[in-house]
C-alpha positions as CSV (number, residue, x, y, z in Angstrom):
1,X,168.3,-1.7,-7.6
2,X,167.0,1.2,-5.5
3,X,163.3,2.2,-5.4
4,X,164.0,5.6,-6.9
5,X,165.8,4.3,-9.9
6,X,163.3,1.4,-10.4
7,X,160.2,3.6,-10.7
8,X,161.2,5.4,-14.0
9,X,162.3,2.1,-15.4
10,X,159.0,0.4,-14.6
11,X,157.1,3.4,-16.0
12,X,159.0,3.2,-19.3
13,X,158.3,-0.5,-19.4
14,X,154.6,0.0,-19.0
15,X,154.5,2.7,-21.6
16,X,156.3,0.5,-24.1
17,X,154.0,-2.4,-23.3
18,X,150.9,-0.2,-23.8
19,X,152.3,1.1,-27.1
20,X,152.9,-2.4,-28.3
21,X,149.3,-3.4,-27.5
22,X,147.9,-0.3,-29.2
23,X,150.1,-0.9,-32.3
24,X,148.7,-4.4,-32.4
25,X,145.2,-3.2,-32.6
26,X,146.1,-0.7,-35.3
27,X,147.7,-3.4,-37.3
28,X,144.6,-5.5,-36.9
29,X,142.4,-2.6,-38.1
30,X,144.7,-2.2,-41.1
31,X,144.7,-5.9,-41.8
32,X,140.9,-5.8,-42.0
33,X,141.2,-3.4,-44.9
34,X,143.1,-6.0,-47.0
35,X,140.9,-8.0,-49.4
36,X,139.9,-11.5,-48.2
37,X,141.4,-13.3,-51.2
38,X,144.8,-11.5,-50.6
39,X,144.7,-12.4,-46.9
40,X,143.8,-16.0,-47.7
41,X,146.8,-16.2,-50.1
42,X,149.4,-14.7,-47.8
43,X,148.2,-15.4,-44.2
44,X,149.5,-19.0,-44.0
45,X,153.0,-17.7,-44.6
46,X,152.7,-15.0,-42.0
47,X,151.2,-17.5,-39.6
48,X,154.1,-19.9,-40.1
49,X,156.6,-17.1,-39.4
50,X,154.9,-16.3,-36.1
51,X,154.7,-19.9,-35.0
52,X,158.3,-20.6,-36.1
53,X,159.5,-17.6,-34.0
54,X,157.6,-18.9,-31.0
55,X,159.1,-22.4,-31.5
56,X,162.6,-21.0,-31.8
57,X,162.2,-19.1,-28.5
58,X,160.8,-22.2,-26.9
59,X,163.6,-24.3,-28.2
60,X,166.2,-21.8,-27.1
61,X,164.6,-21.6,-23.6
62,X,164.8,-25.4,-23.4
63,X,168.5,-25.6,-24.4
64,X,169.4,-22.8,-22.0
65,X,167.7,-24.5,-19.1
66,X,168.7,-28.1,-19.9
67,X,172.4,-27.3,-20.4
68,X,172.6,-25.3,-17.1
69,X,170.4,-27.7,-15.0
70,X,173.4,-28.7,-12.8
71,X,174.0,-25.1,-11.8
72,X,170.4,-24.1,-11.2
73,X,169.1,-23.9,-7.6
74,X,165.8,-22.4,-8.7
75,X,164.2,-25.1,-11.0
76,X,161.5,-22.7,-12.2
77,X,163.5,-22.1,-15.4
78,X,164.2,-25.8,-15.9
79,X,160.5,-26.8,-15.6
80,X,159.4,-24.0,-18.0
81,X,162.1,-24.9,-20.5
82,X,161.1,-28.6,-20.6
83,X,157.4,-27.7,-20.8
84,X,157.9,-25.2,-23.6
85,X,159.9,-27.7,-25.6
86,X,156.8,-30.0,-25.9
87,X,154.5,-27.0,-26.4
88,X,156.7,-26.2,-29.4
89,X,156.2,-29.7,-30.7
90,X,152.4,-29.3,-30.6
91,X,152.7,-25.8,-32.1
92,X,154.7,-27.3,-35.0
93,X,151.9,-29.8,-35.7
94,X,149.4,-26.9,-35.4
95,X,151.4,-24.9,-38.0
96,X,151.6,-27.9,-40.4
97,X,147.8,-28.5,-40.2
98,X,146.8,-24.9,-40.5
99,X,144.5,-24.1,-43.4
100,X,146.5,-23.4,-46.5
101,X,149.6,-25.3,-45.3
102,X,148.3,-28.8,-46.2
103,X,144.7,-29.5,-45.9
104,X,145.4,-33.2,-46.0
105,X,146.5,-33.0,-42.3
106,X,143.0,-31.9,-41.3
107,X,142.7,-28.2,-41.9
108,X,141.2,-25.7,-39.5
109,X,139.4,-28.3,-37.1
110,X,142.6,-30.1,-36.2
111,X,144.7,-27.0,-36.3
112,X,142.4,-25.4,-33.7
113,X,142.4,-28.6,-31.5
114,X,146.2,-28.6,-31.5
115,X,146.2,-24.9,-30.6
116,X,144.0,-25.5,-27.5
117,X,146.1,-28.5,-26.5
118,X,149.3,-26.4,-26.8
119,X,147.9,-23.5,-24.8
120,X,146.5,-25.9,-22.2
121,X,149.9,-27.5,-21.7
122,X,151.5,-24.1,-21.6
123,X,149.2,-22.6,-18.9
124,X,149.4,-25.7,-16.7
125,X,153.2,-25.5,-16.8
126,X,153.1,-21.9,-15.8
127,X,150.7,-22.6,-12.9
128,X,152.9,-25.5,-11.6
129,X,156.2,-23.7,-12.2
130,X,156.3,-21.7,-8.9
131,X,156.2,-25.1,-7.1
132,X,159.8,-25.8,-8.2
133,X,161.3,-22.5,-7.1
134,X,162.4,-24.1,-3.8
135,X,162.1,-27.8,-4.7
136,X,164.3,-30.0,-6.8
137,X,163.0,-31.2,-10.1
138,X,163.7,-34.7,-11.5
139,X,164.3,-33.6,-15.0
140,X,164.1,-37.1,-16.6
141,X,160.7,-37.7,-14.9
142,X,159.5,-34.4,-16.1
143,X,160.6,-35.1,-19.7
144,X,158.9,-38.5,-19.6
145,X,155.7,-37.0,-18.2
146,X,155.5,-34.3,-20.9
147,X,156.3,-36.8,-23.6
148,X,153.5,-39.1,-22.5
149,X,151.0,-36.2,-22.3
150,X,152.1,-35.0,-25.8
151,X,151.7,-38.5,-27.3
152,X,148.3,-38.9,-25.8
153,X,147.1,-35.5,-27.1
154,X,148.4,-36.1,-30.6
155,X,146.9,-39.6,-30.7
156,X,143.5,-38.3,-29.4
157,X,143.4,-35.8,-32.3
158,X,144.9,-37.8,-35.2
159,X,144.1,-41.4,-34.3
160,X,141.5,-42.0,-31.7
161,X,139.6,-38.8,-32.7
162,X,138.0,-38.2,-29.3
163,X,139.5,-34.7,-28.6
164,X,136.5,-32.2,-28.4
165,X,135.8,-30.2,-31.6
166,X,137.1,-26.6,-31.6
167,X,136.1,-25.4,-35.1
168,X,133.1,-26.2,-37.2
169,X,131.9,-23.4,-39.5
170,X,133.3,-21.1,-36.8
171,X,134.5,-21.5,-33.2
172,X,132.7,-24.1,-31.1
173,X,131.5,-23.4,-27.5
174,X,134.3,-25.8,-26.2
175,X,136.9,-23.7,-27.9
176,X,135.6,-20.4,-26.5
177,X,135.2,-21.7,-23.0
178,X,138.7,-23.2,-23.1
179,X,140.2,-19.9,-24.0
180,X,138.5,-18.3,-21.0
181,X,139.7,-21.1,-18.7
182,X,143.2,-20.7,-20.1
183,X,143.1,-16.9,-19.5
184,X,141.9,-17.5,-15.9
185,X,144.7,-19.9,-15.2
186,X,147.2,-17.5,-16.7
187,X,146.0,-14.9,-14.2
188,X,146.6,-17.4,-11.5
189,X,150.1,-18.0,-12.7
190,X,150.7,-14.2,-12.6
191,X,149.5,-14.1,-8.9
192,X,151.8,-17.0,-8.0
193,X,154.7,-15.2,-9.7
194,X,154.1,-12.1,-7.7
195,X,153.8,-14.1,-4.5
196,X,157.3,-15.6,-5.2
197,X,158.8,-12.3,-6.5
198,X,161.8,-12.6,-4.1
199,X,163.1,-15.5,-6.1
200,X,163.4,-13.4,-9.3
201,X,165.3,-10.4,-10.5
202,X,162.9,-7.4,-10.7
203,X,163.4,-6.9,-14.4
204,X,163.0,-10.6,-15.2
205,X,159.8,-10.7,-13.1
206,X,158.3,-7.7,-15.0
207,X,159.1,-9.3,-18.4
208,X,157.6,-12.7,-17.3
209,X,154.4,-11.0,-16.0
210,X,154.1,-8.9,-19.1
211,X,154.6,-12.0,-21.3
212,X,151.7,-13.8,-19.5
213,X,149.4,-10.7,-19.7
214,X,150.0,-10.4,-23.4
215,X,149.3,-14.1,-23.7
216,X,146.0,-13.5,-22.0
217,X,145.2,-10.8,-24.6
218,X,146.1,-13.3,-27.3
219,X,143.8,-15.9,-25.9
220,X,140.9,-13.4,-25.6
221,X,141.5,-12.4,-29.3
222,X,141.1,-16.0,-30.4
223,X,137.6,-16.1,-29.0
224,X,136.2,-13.6,-31.6
225,X,137.1,-14.8,-35.1
226,X,134.8,-16.8,-37.4
227,X,137.3,-17.2,-40.2
228,X,140.9,-18.5,-39.9
229,X,141.9,-15.4,-41.9
230,X,140.0,-12.9,-39.9
231,X,141.6,-9.8,-38.2
232,X,141.0,-11.2,-34.7
233,X,143.0,-14.3,-35.6
234,X,145.8,-12.0,-36.9
235,X,145.7,-9.9,-33.7
236,X,145.9,-13.0,-31.5
237,X,149.0,-14.2,-33.4
238,X,150.7,-10.8,-33.1
239,X,150.0,-10.9,-29.3
240,X,151.6,-14.4,-29.2
241,X,154.7,-13.0,-31.0
242,X,154.9,-10.2,-28.5
243,X,154.5,-12.6,-25.6
244,X,157.2,-14.9,-26.8
245,X,159.4,-11.9,-27.5
246,X,159.0,-10.8,-23.9
247,X,159.8,-14.3,-22.8
248,X,162.9,-14.2,-24.9
249,X,163.9,-10.9,-23.3
250,X,163.1,-12.2,-19.8
251,X,165.0,-15.5,-19.9
252,X,167.2,-15.9,-22.9
253,X,168.5,-12.4,-23.7
254,X,169.0,-11.7,-20.0
255,X,170.7,-15.0,-19.4
256,X,173.1,-14.3,-22.2
257,X,173.9,-10.8,-21.2
258,X,173.5,-11.1,-17.4
259,X,173.6,-14.8,-16.6
260,X,173.8,-14.2,-12.9
261,X,170.4,-12.5,-12.9
262,X,168.7,-15.6,-14.2
263,X,170.8,-18.7,-13.6
264,X,172.4,-17.7,-10.3
265,X,169.8,-15.4,-8.8
266,X,169.9,-17.1,-5.4
267,X,173.7,-17.3,-5.5
268,X,173.9,-13.5,-6.1
269,X,171.4,-12.8,-3.3
270,X,173.5,-15.0,-1.0
271,X,176.7,-13.2,-2.0
272,X,175.1,-9.8,-1.2
273,X,173.9,-11.2,2.1
274,X,177.3,-12.6,2.8
275,X,178.9,-9.2,2.1
276,X,176.4,-7.5,4.4
277,X,177.1,-10.2,7.1
278,X,180.8,-9.6,6.7
279,X,180.4,-5.9,7.3
280,X,178.4,-6.6,10.4
281,X,181.0,-9.1,11.6
282,X,183.7,-6.5,11.1
283,X,181.8,-4.1,13.2
284,X,181.2,-6.7,15.8
285,X,184.9,-7.7,15.8
286,X,185.9,-4.1,16.3
287,X,183.4,-3.8,19.2
288,X,184.7,-7.1,20.6
289,X,188.3,-5.9,20.5
290,X,187.4,-2.9,22.7
291,X,186.0,-5.1,25.5
292,X,188.3,-8.1,24.9
293,X,190.9,-7.2,27.5
294,X,188.3,-6.8,30.3
295,X,186.5,-10.0,29.2
296,X,189.8,-12.0,29.1
297,X,190.4,-11.4,32.8
298,X,186.8,-12.3,33.7
299,X,186.9,-15.3,31.4
300,X,190.1,-16.6,33.0
301,X,188.7,-16.2,36.5
302,X,185.5,-17.8,35.5
303,X,187.4,-20.6,33.7
304,X,189.4,-21.3,36.9
305,X,186.2,-21.5,38.8
306,X,184.6,-23.7,36.3
307,X,187.6,-26.0,36.2
308,X,187.6,-26.3,39.9
309,X,183.8,-27.0,39.9
310,X,184.3,-29.6,37.1
311,X,187.1,-31.3,39.0
312,X,185.0,-31.3,42.1
313,X,182.0,-32.7,40.2
314,X,184.2,-35.3,38.6
315,X,185.5,-36.4,41.9
316,X,182.0,-36.5,43.3
317,X,180.8,-38.5,40.3
318,X,183.8,-40.9,40.6
319,X,183.1,-41.3,44.4
320,X,179.4,-41.9,43.6
321,X,180.3,-44.5,40.9
322,X,182.6,-46.2,43.3
323,X,180.0,-46.2,46.0
324,X,177.4,-47.6,43.6
325,X,179.8,-50.3,42.5
326,X,180.5,-51.1,46.2
327,X,176.8,-51.4,46.9
328,X,176.3,-53.6,43.8
329,X,179.2,-55.8,44.9
330,X,177.9,-56.0,48.4
331,X,174.4,-56.9,47.0
332,X,176.0,-59.7,45.0
333,X,177.8,-61.0,48.1
334,X,174.6,-61.0,50.1
335,X,172.7,-62.6,47.3
336,X,175.3,-65.4,47.1
337,X,174.7,-66.0,50.8
338,X,171.0,-66.5,50.3
339,X,171.6,-68.9,47.4
340,X,174.4,-71.1,48.8
341,X,173.8,-73.6,51.5
342,X,177.4,-74.8,52.3
343,X,180.5,-72.8,53.2
344,X,182.5,-74.3,50.3
345,X,180.0,-73.5,47.7
346,X,179.6,-69.9,49.0
347,X,183.3,-69.2,49.1
348,X,183.8,-70.6,45.6
349,X,181.1,-68.3,44.3
350,X,182.7,-65.3,46.2
351,X,186.1,-66.2,44.7
352,X,184.6,-66.1,41.2
353,X,182.9,-62.8,41.9
354,X,186.1,-61.2,43.3
355,X,188.1,-62.3,40.3
356,X,185.6,-60.8,37.9
357,X,185.6,-57.5,39.9
358,X,189.4,-57.2,40.3
359,X,190.5,-58.3,36.9
360,X,193.3,-60.3,38.5
361,X,194.1,-63.8,37.4
362,X,194.5,-65.4,40.8
363,X,192.0,-65.2,43.8
364,X,191.9,-67.4,46.8
365,X,190.2,-67.4,50.3
366,X,192.0,-68.9,53.3
367,X,190.1,-70.1,56.3
368,X,191.7,-70.3,59.8
369,X,191.8,-73.6,61.7
370,X,191.7,-74.5,65.4
371,X,195.4,-75.6,65.3
372,X,196.7,-72.2,64.2
373,X,196.8,-73.0,60.5
374,X,195.3,-71.0,57.7
375,X,194.4,-72.9,54.5
376,X,192.9,-72.2,51.1
377,X,189.3,-73.4,51.0
378,X,188.6,-71.9,47.6
379,X,190.8,-70.6,44.9
380,X,191.0,-69.7,41.1
381,X,194.0,-69.2,38.9
382,X,196.8,-70.5,41.1
383,X,198.9,-73.2,39.7
384,X,199.0,-76.7,41.2
385,X,202.6,-76.3,42.3
386,X,201.8,-73.0,44.1
387,X,198.7,-74.5,45.7
388,X,200.6,-77.5,47.0
389,X,203.3,-75.4,48.6
390,X,201.0,-72.6,49.9
391,X,197.9,-74.7,50.7
392,X,198.3,-74.5,54.4
393,X,200.4,-72.0,56.4
394,X,201.2,-72.2,60.1
395,X,200.8,-68.9,62.0
396,X,204.0,-67.9,63.8
397,X,206.0,-70.6,61.9
398,X,205.7,-69.6,58.2
399,X,207.1,-66.1,57.4
400,X,205.1,-64.4,54.7
401,X,202.7,-61.5,54.2
402,X,199.6,-63.8,54.6
403,X,200.5,-64.9,58.1
404,X,201.5,-61.4,59.2
405,X,198.1,-60.1,58.0
406,X,196.4,-62.9,59.9
407,X,198.3,-62.0,63.1
408,X,198.3,-58.2,62.5
409,X,202.1,-58.1,62.8
410,X,204.0,-56.3,60.0
411,X,207.7,-55.6,59.4
412,X,208.8,-52.0,59.0
413,X,209.3,-52.3,55.2
414,X,205.6,-53.3,54.7
415,X,204.0,-50.6,56.8
416,X,203.6,-48.1,54.0
417,X,201.6,-50.8,52.1
418,X,199.3,-51.5,55.0
419,X,195.8,-49.9,55.3
420,X,194.4,-48.7,58.6
421,X,192.2,-51.8,58.5
422,X,195.2,-54.1,58.5
423,X,195.2,-55.1,54.9
424,X,198.3,-55.5,52.8
425,X,198.4,-54.2,49.2
426,X,201.3,-53.8,46.7
427,X,201.1,-52.7,43.0
428,X,204.6,-54.0,42.3
429,X,205.9,-56.7,44.7
430,X,209.2,-57.0,42.9
431,X,210.1,-53.4,43.5
432,X,209.0,-53.6,47.1
433,X,211.3,-56.5,47.8
434,X,214.2,-54.9,45.9
435,X,214.0,-51.9,48.2
436,X,214.1,-54.0,51.4
437,X,217.2,-54.7,53.4
438,X,218.5,-58.2,53.6
439,X,217.0,-59.0,57.1
440,X,213.6,-58.0,55.8
441,X,213.9,-60.1,52.7
442,X,214.6,-63.2,54.8
443,X,211.1,-62.7,56.3
444,X,209.6,-63.6,52.9
445,X,209.2,-67.2,51.9
446,X,209.4,-66.0,48.3
447,X,206.8,-68.3,46.7
448,X,204.8,-65.4,45.3
449,X,207.9,-63.9,43.8
450,X,209.0,-67.2,42.3
451,X,205.7,-67.5,40.6
452,X,206.0,-64.0,39.1
453,X,203.2,-62.2,41.1
454,X,203.7,-58.4,41.1
455,X,200.3,-57.1,42.1
456,X,199.0,-58.4,45.4
457,X,196.3,-57.7,48.0
458,X,195.7,-59.6,51.3
459,X,192.6,-58.6,53.2
460,X,191.5,-60.1,56.6
461,X,188.0,-61.5,56.8
462,X,186.6,-60.7,60.3
463,X,183.6,-61.7,62.3
464,X,183.4,-59.0,65.0
465,X,186.9,-58.9,66.4
466,X,188.1,-62.3,65.3
467,X,189.9,-63.0,62.0
468,X,188.2,-66.0,60.3
469,X,190.3,-66.0,57.1
470,X,192.0,-64.0,54.4
471,X,191.2,-62.8,50.8
472,X,194.3,-63.3,48.7
473,X,194.4,-61.6,45.2
474,X,197.4,-61.8,42.9
475,X,198.5,-61.2,39.3
476,X,201.7,-61.2,37.2
477,X,200.9,-57.7,35.9
478,X,201.9,-54.6,38.0
479,X,199.5,-51.8,38.9
480,X,196.4,-53.9,39.6
481,X,196.4,-53.6,43.4
482,X,196.0,-50.2,45.1
483,X,194.9,-48.8,48.4
484,X,191.4,-48.0,47.0
485,X,190.9,-51.6,45.9
486,X,192.1,-52.9,49.3
487,X,189.7,-50.5,51.0
488,X,186.8,-51.7,48.8
489,X,187.7,-55.3,49.8
490,X,187.7,-54.3,53.4
491,X,184.2,-52.9,53.0
492,X,182.8,-56.3,51.8
493,X,185.0,-58.5,54.0
494,X,182.7,-58.2,57.1
495,X,179.8,-59.5,55.0
496,X,181.9,-62.5,54.0
497,X,182.9,-63.0,57.6
498,X,179.3,-62.8,58.7
499,X,178.3,-65.4,56.1
500,X,181.1,-67.7,57.0
501,X,180.1,-67.5,60.7
502,X,176.5,-68.3,59.9
503,X,177.3,-71.1,57.5
504,X,179.6,-72.5,60.2
505,X,176.7,-72.4,62.7
506,X,174.5,-74.0,60.1
507,X,177.0,-76.7,59.4
508,X,177.3,-77.5,63.1
509,X,173.6,-77.4,63.5
510,X,173.1,-79.9,60.6
511,X,175.9,-82.1,62.0
512,X,174.2,-82.1,65.4
513,X,170.8,-82.8,63.9
514,X,172.4,-85.7,61.9
515,X,173.8,-87.1,65.1
516,X,170.5,-86.8,66.9
517,X,168.7,-88.5,64.0
518,X,171.4,-91.2,63.9
519,X,171.1,-91.8,67.6
520,X,167.3,-91.8,67.3
521,X,167.5,-94.3,64.4
522,X,169.9,-96.5,66.4
523,X,167.5,-96.4,69.4
524,X,164.6,-97.3,67.1
525,X,166.6,-100.2,65.7
526,X,167.6,-101.4,69.3
527,X,164.0,-101.1,70.7
528,X,162.6,-102.8,67.6
529,X,165.1,-105.6,67.9
530,X,164.4,-105.9,71.7
531,X,160.6,-106.1,71.0
532,X,161.2,-108.8,68.4
533,X,163.8,-110.8,70.2
534,X,162.8,-110.4,73.9
535,X,159.3,-109.3,74.5
536,X,158.0,-110.9,71.3
537,X,159.5,-114.3,72.1
538,X,158.2,-114.2,75.7
539,X,154.7,-113.4,74.6
540,X,154.9,-116.1,72.0
541,X,156.0,-118.6,74.7
542,X,153.0,-117.5,76.8
543,X,150.8,-118.2,73.8
544,X,152.2,-121.7,73.5
545,X,151.5,-122.4,77.2
546,X,147.9,-121.0,76.8
547,X,147.4,-123.3,73.8
548,X,148.6,-126.4,75.7
549,X,146.4,-125.5,78.7
550,X,143.4,-125.1,76.4
551,X,144.0,-128.6,75.0
552,X,144.2,-130.1,78.5
553,X,141.1,-128.5,79.7
554,X,139.2,-129.4,76.6
555,X,140.3,-133.1,77.0
556,X,138.8,-133.1,80.5
557,X,135.7,-131.3,79.1
558,X,136.0,-128.5,81.6
559,X,134.1,-125.2,81.0
560,X,137.2,-123.2,81.7
561,X,138.7,-124.3,78.3
562,X,136.7,-121.6,76.5
563,X,138.1,-118.8,78.7
564,X,141.6,-120.1,78.2
565,X,141.0,-120.2,74.4
566,X,140.0,-116.5,74.5
567,X,143.1,-115.7,76.4
568,X,145.1,-117.6,73.7
569,X,143.5,-115.3,71.0
570,X,144.4,-112.2,73.0
571,X,148.0,-113.4,73.3
572,X,148.0,-114.0,69.5
573,X,146.9,-110.4,68.9
574,X,149.6,-109.1,71.3
575,X,152.2,-111.1,69.4
576,X,151.1,-109.6,66.0
577,X,151.0,-106.1,67.5
578,X,154.5,-106.6,68.9
579,X,155.8,-107.7,65.5
580,X,154.2,-104.7,63.8
581,X,155.8,-102.4,66.3
582,X,159.2,-104.1,65.8
583,X,158.9,-103.8,62.0
584,X,157.9,-100.1,62.3
585,X,160.8,-99.3,64.5
586,X,163.4,-101.5,62.7
587,X,162.3,-102.0,59.0
588,X,164.6,-105.0,58.1
589,X,163.4,-105.0,54.5
590,X,165.0,-101.7,53.4
591,X,168.4,-103.0,54.3
592,X,168.2,-106.6,53.1
593,X,165.8,-106.4,50.2
594,X,165.7,-102.7,49.1
595,X,163.5,-99.6,49.7
596,X,160.6,-100.9,47.6
597,X,160.2,-104.0,49.8
598,X,160.4,-101.9,52.9
599,X,157.7,-99.6,51.6
600,X,155.5,-102.6,50.8
601,X,155.9,-103.9,54.4
602,X,155.0,-100.4,55.6
603,X,151.8,-100.5,53.4
604,X,150.8,-103.9,54.8
605,X,151.4,-102.7,58.4
606,X,149.3,-99.6,57.7
607,X,146.4,-101.6,56.3
608,X,146.5,-104.0,59.3
609,X,146.8,-101.2,61.9
610,X,144.5,-98.5,60.5
611,X,142.1,-100.6,58.4
612,X,142.7,-98.5,55.2
613,X,143.8,-99.3,51.6
614,X,147.5,-98.7,51.2
615,X,149.3,-99.7,48.0
616,X,152.8,-99.3,46.6
617,X,153.5,-98.6,42.9
618,X,156.8,-98.4,41.0
619,X,160.0,-100.3,40.7
620,X,163.1,-100.8,42.9
621,X,165.5,-97.8,42.8
622,X,169.3,-97.6,43.2
623,X,170.3,-95.6,46.2
624,X,174.0,-95.9,47.3
625,X,173.5,-94.6,50.8
626,X,171.6,-96.8,53.2
627,X,170.9,-93.7,55.4
628,X,169.1,-92.1,52.5
629,X,166.9,-95.1,52.1
630,X,166.1,-95.0,55.8
631,X,165.2,-91.3,55.6
632,X,162.9,-91.9,52.7
633,X,161.2,-94.8,54.6
634,X,160.7,-92.5,57.6
635,X,159.3,-89.8,55.4
636,X,156.8,-92.2,53.9
637,X,156.0,-93.6,57.3
638,X,155.3,-90.1,58.7
639,X,153.2,-89.1,55.6
640,X,151.0,-92.2,55.9
641,X,150.5,-91.6,59.6
642,X,149.6,-88.0,59.0
643,X,147.2,-89.0,56.2
644,X,145.3,-91.3,58.5
645,X,145.6,-89.2,61.7
646,X,145.0,-85.7,60.4
647,X,143.6,-86.2,56.9
648,X,141.1,-89.0,57.8
649,X,142.2,-90.8,54.6
650,X,140.7,-94.1,53.5
651,X,143.2,-94.8,50.7
652,X,146.9,-94.1,50.4
653,X,149.1,-94.6,47.4
654,X,152.9,-94.7,47.7
655,X,154.8,-94.2,44.3
656,X,158.5,-94.8,43.9
657,X,160.2,-93.9,40.6
658,X,163.7,-93.3,39.3
659,X,164.1,-91.2,36.0
660,X,167.5,-89.9,34.6
661,X,169.3,-90.3,37.9
662,X,166.5,-88.6,39.9
663,X,164.7,-90.6,42.6
664,X,161.2,-89.5,43.3
665,X,158.8,-90.7,46.0
666,X,155.2,-89.5,46.2
667,X,152.5,-90.2,48.8
668,X,148.9,-89.4,47.8
669,X,145.8,-89.8,49.9
670,X,142.1,-89.1,49.6
671,X,141.7,-87.3,52.9
672,X,140.4,-83.9,53.7
673,X,143.8,-82.3,52.6
674,X,146.2,-80.0,54.3
675,X,144.9,-76.7,55.5
676,X,145.6,-74.0,52.8
677,X,146.2,-71.4,55.6
678,X,148.9,-73.6,57.3
679,X,152.4,-72.6,56.5
680,X,154.6,-75.4,55.1
681,X,156.7,-77.0,57.8
682,X,154.6,-75.6,60.6
683,X,153.8,-78.9,62.2
684,X,156.4,-81.1,63.9
685,X,155.9,-84.0,61.5
686,X,156.3,-81.7,58.4
687,X,159.4,-80.1,59.9
688,X,161.0,-83.5,60.6
689,X,160.2,-84.7,57.0
690,X,161.7,-81.6,55.5
691,X,164.8,-82.0,57.7
692,X,165.2,-85.6,56.7
693,X,165.0,-84.6,53.0
694,X,167.7,-82.0,53.5
695,X,170.0,-84.5,55.1
696,X,170.5,-86.3,51.8
697,X,170.2,-83.3,49.5
698,X,166.5,-83.9,48.7
699,X,163.6,-81.5,48.2
700,X,160.2,-82.0,49.9
701,X,156.9,-80.4,48.9
702,X,153.5,-80.8,50.5
703,X,150.3,-79.4,48.9
704,X,146.6,-80.0,48.7
705,X,145.0,-81.5,45.5
706,X,141.5,-81.1,44.1
707,X,138.9,-82.2,44.8
708,X,140.4,-83.5,48.1
709,X,143.5,-85.1,49.4
710,X,147.2,-84.3,50.0
711,X,150.4,-85.0,48.0
712,X,153.8,-85.3,49.7
713,X,156.6,-85.4,47.1
714,X,160.3,-86.0,47.8
715,X,163.0,-86.1,45.1
716,X,166.8,-86.1,45.0
717,X,169.6,-86.8,42.6
718,X,171.3,-90.2,43.3
719,X,174.7,-88.7,42.5
720,X,174.3,-86.0,45.2
721,X,176.4,-86.4,48.3
722,X,174.7,-84.8,51.3
723,X,175.9,-84.5,54.8
724,X,174.2,-87.5,56.4
């Protein structure tokens, strides 16, 4: 509705409202002229008519709101409808208890209490109603809440009798103050309605505001009467009738005649907004059509540029992902090198890593030999039959792709499947062989074909310019071996070659060290045996001669007998020292009676030689390798010597235990302890002990203990097979 047309309508509405208020006061003045006994006789009927009208309007409002609750987006009407239904119930009790309607219900006091209760519920509902304009209302919760409040109010008036008095020979102060409070809250509800005016039709809003203002006039009139049949009381009920009449026109009559204005106000507004939007869109579409042809050309050019940029970015991203994957794989290969100590363990781990990366079922690594052969040292997935036939290939004698990659000599039919780095790849071996001529086919042994392999990669593993071996990857599925995969393998093959070379050197070094230790141990055994069998026997013989000479001189009572006796004692000490040296160099006990016996002999020798307390604790252990027993003995021997020589120890304990297949030996002393700043293995003795432990797969640790002393601990699994 436009502003020009709405102003006369609003003016007419205000004039009509003012006329109704003026007419009410005129009717009240005329009512005052009626004799009191006539008013008392007929007023209850008029009062009942007014209240029944308000209850009918309230009931109609409830039925309208309740039956359309599923279609309402603005729940203001639903809240008001539910509230007025319970207000009507209290108004019904108010009507039944009114003076002249049945004084047995309580008369004017209770009727006035019920009036205040009904108006209080009505005004609180009006104040809270704007809250539900944009919020959903749980109708059943609202019904339950109003029902509970209604029951409490009725019980407080009729049963518990603690509701404040409102009429006693006239209006009580509580009743008058309550009317003023209700009027103030009604004004608040008017303000809230005006603040939310966009949610209502203009005509409906005017009627609602007018209904509330007339209700305020009604409440103010009810503050002046002293008698239930007074003119002020009559004026108040007339105002109430007008207020409910306006409410009827605002919500019920409008909803029946123009349902969209009340029930679908927001929907109507959205429809108008949608039509306006459609008009704007039509104008925009028309404008867009005018520039469309020019934009299409620019868009196409821009699209091509964007597509090219996207493709370039995708390629860069793909290259970056591949590079990152290559770096990760290289890191894994390097990590394996740091964690594996033998070539076979390292190659087996690399084989597993390559199978996980490639997704192929079969992966193997061949290592070249000195006699011109190339053999699998690690493999996964290949059948036993294939491995037996292909285990070892002779370069120059066996014709297949593996030997040609190892020699760098390819036939013409293979060259398109060879990378610049000399690797062979084929995504479908069956098709490749089918396209070959007969002479070329004869250069294939055919084992890979007979076992159904179609995807295949063979990459040389180099160290500098020498080929150390081959990476062989195969699968029965086609399309798993491409040039990019072969190039990636070529990028990590040098790392594998470097690791193989260093592990070979390490293997040779350990073998040489083992030989040196073996020769050293043999020399120890030989020297010990010579000391015991040769020098020891000769010194013992000299001792016997000295003893005989002492006896002869003593029989002749010559003074030289005492000097010869001293010589005999010195010779005896020399014999004991020779035997101790022989036992230290060649501990017979560890071979004939076990390691524990040998350690006890070592402890006894240490006590005799160094003058310390040295004890052995534990039980005999089972060690299959005699060399491992010898190494353990030498480690204990070196630890005891270090404890006395460097640690200044007075007591040494040697413990030997075997638990769950793990043999452990621990040497504890009460010396000054190892220097915390010294690096493990820095001294020659510690390095030799660590090396001996590594020879039979053991682990050696040396650390200081509180308050003083050093612990040397060596352990190994008895099932371990080291390179001895």
